[in-house]
N, C-alpha and C positions, 0 to 999 in steps of 0.2 A: 383497523389495518395493523398487521404484525410489524413489530420493530425489526431493525436490522439484526440485533443480537438474538431475537427470537428465531428469525429465519436461519441465522448461522447455527443456532442450537439444533434446530430441526434437521438441517443438512448434515450436521455431525451425527445425529441419530441415524439418519439414512445411511451414512457411510458405515457406521458400526454394524447395522443390519446387513449391509452388503457383504461384510466379512464373515457373517454367519457365526459370530461369537457373542458372548454375553457382555454386558457393560462391565461386569466385574473383571472378566478376562482382559477387556480392553484397557482398564485402568492398570492391571498388572503389567501389561506389555508396554504401556506408555509412561508409567510412573505417576499417573494422575491420581488425585484424591477422589474417591467414589462420590462423596457428597458434592464436591465441586463439579464433577462431571454431570451429576443429576441436575444440578441447578442450571448448567449450560444447556442441556438437552431439553429442559422444560422452559427455557427462555428467561430464567431469573437472572443469570449471569452472562456477561460477555466472555467469549473464549479467552481473549487476551493474548499477548504475544508469547509469553512463556509457555502457555498451554499449546499454542499453535506450533511452537518450535519442538516441544516434546512429541506431539503427534507426528510432525514431519520427520523427526528422527526415527520414529518407530515405523512409520508408513510413508516413505518418500514418494510413493506413487500417487498419493492424494494431492489434488490441486488445491493449494491454499487460496488461489484466486476464486475458485468455485466455492470453497468453504466460507470465505469472507463476503464475497459479492454475489454469488449465485451465477456468475458468468462462466461460460465454457463448460467443459466436461468434468465429471467428478474425478477421474483418474487420468490426468494428462499433464502432471507437473513436469516442468523442464528443469534442466540444470541451471539455466539463467534465473528462473523463478526462485529456486532454492537459494541462489547466491544473493538475489535481491533481498529476501527476507532476512538473511544473515547480516547484510549491510545495514538494513534498517534497525535490526535488533541491537547491533553494535553501537549505532548512533544513539538509539534510545537510552542505552546504558550510561551514556556520557552526557545526556541532556535532560532538562527538566520538562518533559512533556508526557501527559497521561495517555492511557491506552487508546481512547477514542480518537485522539489527535494522530497517533501513530498509525492506526488503522486507516484513517482518512488519507494520510500521506501515502501509505502503501498502495491503496486503491488508485489514488491519483497518479502515482508513478507508473503503475501497470497500464493505465489508460493512456498516459503520455507515450509510453513505449509502443503500444499498439498503434497510436495515431501516427507516430514517426514511420513505422514499418509500412503502414497503409499508404502514406504519402509517397514513400520511396517506390512501392509497387506501382502506384498510379503513374509515376514518372518513368517507370521501367528501369529502375536502378536495383540490380541484384548483386553487384560486386561486393564480396565479403569485406574487403579492405575499407571501402567507402562506408559501408554500414557500421563496421567496427569503429571507425574514426568518429562518426556522428554519434554513436551510442556513448563513446567516451566523453564527448562534449556534453551530452545530455546528462550523464551521471554527475559531472561536475556541477551542472545546474541544479540537479536534485540535492546534492550536498549543500549547495548554497541555500536552497529553499529550506532544507531541514534545519540548518543553523538559524536562519531567519525565523522559522516557526518557533524554535525553542526560545529565542530572544523575545519575540512578540508575545508568546504565550505567558512567559514569566511576567512581562510588563502588565498584561491585562489581568492576570491572576492577582497581582499585587494591588492593582487599582480596585478590583472587586473586594479584596480583603479590607480595604479602607472603609468601604460602605456597608459591608455585610459581616455577619459572624461567620467564622470558619465553617461551622456545621451547615450553614445555609448556602455556601458556595457550590455551584454546580458547573461541571465541566462543559455542559451543553451551552450554558449562557456565555461562558468565556469564548468558546469556539465560534458561536454565532456572531459575536462582535468582532472577533479576529478576522473572519472571512471578508469583512468589509474594509479592513485596514488598507490604506493606500500602498504600504510597502509590499504586502503579500499580493494584493491585486495586481500591482505593476509587474511583479516577478512572474506570477501565474500567466499573465497575458504574454509576456516575453517568451516563456517556455512553450505556450500554445502556438505562438507564431513560429518558433523554431521547429516544432513537430509538424506543422503544416507546410514547411519550406516556404513560408510566406514572407511578404515584405522584402526587406533587405537583410534578412537573417543570414547568419553564417552558414546554416544548413543549406540554404538556397544557393549560395555562392559555391560551396563545395560540390553540390550536385551539378550546377551549371558547368563547372570546370571539368567534371567527369564526363558529362554529355558531349562536350566539345571534342574530347579526345576520341570519342566513338564515331565521329563523323568522318 
């Protein structure tokens, strides 16, 4: 079974083919190194956030969600999606978390956004002010989770360093253990409840107040 980075590389190759240009021309337009691009499209390297940002700057029509996860259409990037990746990139520049963790967070945030919008549609809430208010709260939760991820990641990496040689450390092992940590699990469950408008979450209270005014 192909890995996520192999699939991402193949999707990038598909996008380049759709442009009708050579890979050499693609590297010229994006400023990427040809050898690096070759490794990505053959599945040897992960695209990484710097690469994704360079591609997005040159080709804003490309959906980064499709490139990273395979979900949605190849060319349907929205302004919100571009803003999201810029926020995550800025956060990554200030925090000690590696590429796989940042990609995981980015995909998770996209899924949480979709879950919230789906829940609002199901409730019949289309008021832009209400949606904007809820998305603002959700972004604050995302920032809290990013900060927690950075802190927990550094903690787990240091613990691994005490038992392993630096060259034997793998990000996958660290992330696997991190996913089960009580701190992250608790916050993930809280965010999921917020997006479902579930329990006694603030999102449910805001929506209920809005629905009352419509009666």
